[in-house]
N, C-alpha and C positions, 0 to 999 in steps of 0.2 A: 264981788259979783261972780256967779258961777259960770264956768266955761263949758259945762257939760251940755251936750246936744239935747235939746228938748225934743221929745217925740210926741206926735199926736196920731190919733187914728189907730187902725189895726196893724200891729207889727207882727202878726203871725206869718209864717212862711207863705210865699205865693205858690199856688199850685200851677206848675208850668207843664203843658202838654207839648212834648217834642214829637213832631210828626214826620215820619219817613215817607216822602212823597212818591218815590219810585216803587214799582212792583215788579220790575224786570228780574229775571233770573240772572245771577252773577252781578247784580248791581253793586256799585261802590257805596251806596247810601247806608247800608248796614254798618260798615266799618266807620264811616264818617259819623254816623249817629252814636256809635259806641264811644268814639273819641269825645264827641261833644257832651254826651251825658256824663262822662267822667269829669268834665269841667264843671257841670252843674252839681254833681255830688260832692265836690270839694267845698261847697258853700252851705251855709246854714239858713239862707234866706229863701230857699226854694224847696218845694216838695215836687218830685218828678213823677210824671206819667208818660211813658214811652208808647206812642201810638204808631204801629206799623201797618200801613194801608194794605200790605200784602196779606195781613192776617185779618183784615176787616172786609168781608165780601160784600161791599156796597153794590147794589144793582146799578146798571148803567142806564136803565130806563126809568125815568121819573113818572109815576102813575098820575092819571088825572083825578083819581079818587082821593079821599082823605085817609085811606089806609096807608099806614107807614110800615114798611118791611122791618122785621125784627133786627137785622143788622144795623139799620139806620137808627132805630131806637136805642140800641146798645151803645153805639158810638156817640149818639146825642148826649147821653148821660155823662160820658167822660169829658166831652168838649164843654158842656154846660158847667161842669165843676171846675174847669180851668180858669185861672185868673189871667193867664198869658199863654202865648203860643210861640214855638220856634218851628219853622218849616225847614226841613232838610230836603233840598231839591237839586236835582241835576239840571243840566241844560241839554235838551234834545232838539236838534234842528232849530236853534235860536229861540227855543221856548221851553216851557215846563211840561211835565208829564200829564197825559189825559187823566190818569188815576187821581192826580191831585186836584184837577179842575172838577172832576166828578164829586170828590169829597167836599170841596168847598160848596158846590151848588146844592148839595143835599141839605145844607144847614143855613141858618140865617141868624136867629136870635143868639145861638151859641157863640158866634163870632163878635156880635155887636158890642161896641164900647170896650173892647179889650185890645191890648197891644200884641203885635205880631213882629217877631224878628226872623231873620233868614240866615241859614247856613247853606251856601250854594257850592256846587262843585262841577267841574268839567275839565277840559284841557286848558289851553292858555287863556280862554275867556273867563274861566273860573265860575261860570254859571251866572254871571252878572246880568245877562240879558233876560234870563228866566225870572230873576228877582224884579227887574223893572216892569215886566208884564204882570207879575203877581201883585205888585203894589196897586196897579189899576183895578185889579179884580177885588182885592180885599177892601178897598175904599167903598165899593158898591154894597158890601155887606156890613158897612159901618164899623169896620175894624180900623185900628190905628197902627200903621206900620212904623217901625222905628228906623232911624237913620243908619245906625251902625250895625253891621252884620259881619259874617265871616265868609270869605270867598277862598276856595281851595282849588289849587292846580293839581290835577290827578297825576301829573308827572313828578310831583314832589310829595310822595307818600312813602311810608316804609313798608316792610313786608306784611304788616297787619292791615295796611290800607289807611293808616293814620297819617295826617299831615305832618310834614317835617319842616316847613318853611319857618325861618326865623321870625319871631314875633307873633306866631299864630295863637299861642296861648293867651298873649296879651289882647289880641283881637277878640277872642272868645270872652275874656273878662270884661272888656269894654262893652260888648254887646249885651252881656248879662247884667251889667251894672245899669245900663240904660233901660233895658227891659224891666228891671226891678223897680226903677223910679216910676215909669209909666204904669206898671202893674199895680203898684200901691196907690198911685194917684187916681187911677180909673176905678179901682176897687172901692176906694172911699167915696168917689163921686157917685158910683152906682148905688151904694148903700144909702146915700143921702137923697139922691134924685134918681130913682129908677129910670133906666134909659128906654125910650120908646122911639122907634124909627118909623 
C-alpha cells in the first residue's frame, strides 16, 4: 500500500496579498511587513503581492453614482486576483486604522469566500484588540478569518524594526500553514460552486 500523500484539486501556489494597513509617516508597519514577507518568500506554496495602502490613493468619499474611481479599479484587480489575504495592522486607540476600514469598505466581492490572516503590532497589547474588531468587519464582507496570526510587541524589535521575540518565526509559519489550508479549500470550493452573497 502506498503511503504517499494523495493530492486533489489545484496545487498551484496561492496568490496572497499582504496588505499594510497603516498610512502614517514613520509607521512600524513597513518593517513588520518586510519581515513577514520574508517569511512568505521562504515558501513555495505562495505567490506574493505586497499592497501598501500608503501607495494606493483610495478616496475617502464613496460616491452615490456607479462611477468607480481609477485607484479603486486598480486595487480591485489586485484583490480579486488574490486567493488569500494577510492584514498587517497596528492598534490605534484600541482599534485599527481608518485607512484600513476605508480600503475594506470600497470592496466586497474581492474579499468574499477568501481567508484572511492577521499580523498585528503595538505596545504590550500587540495589536490584539484591532484584530478582534477586524474579525467582525471581515465577516460582513463574507471573508473567513483564520484563528492563528502573529502579534508583535514593538518593544521587542531590532534596529530594523523586525520582531525578535522567541518563537515569532514559528508563529508566522503556523499562520501561513493555516492560511494555506483555507486558501486551497476555498479556492477549490469557489471553482466548483461560485460564491454569491
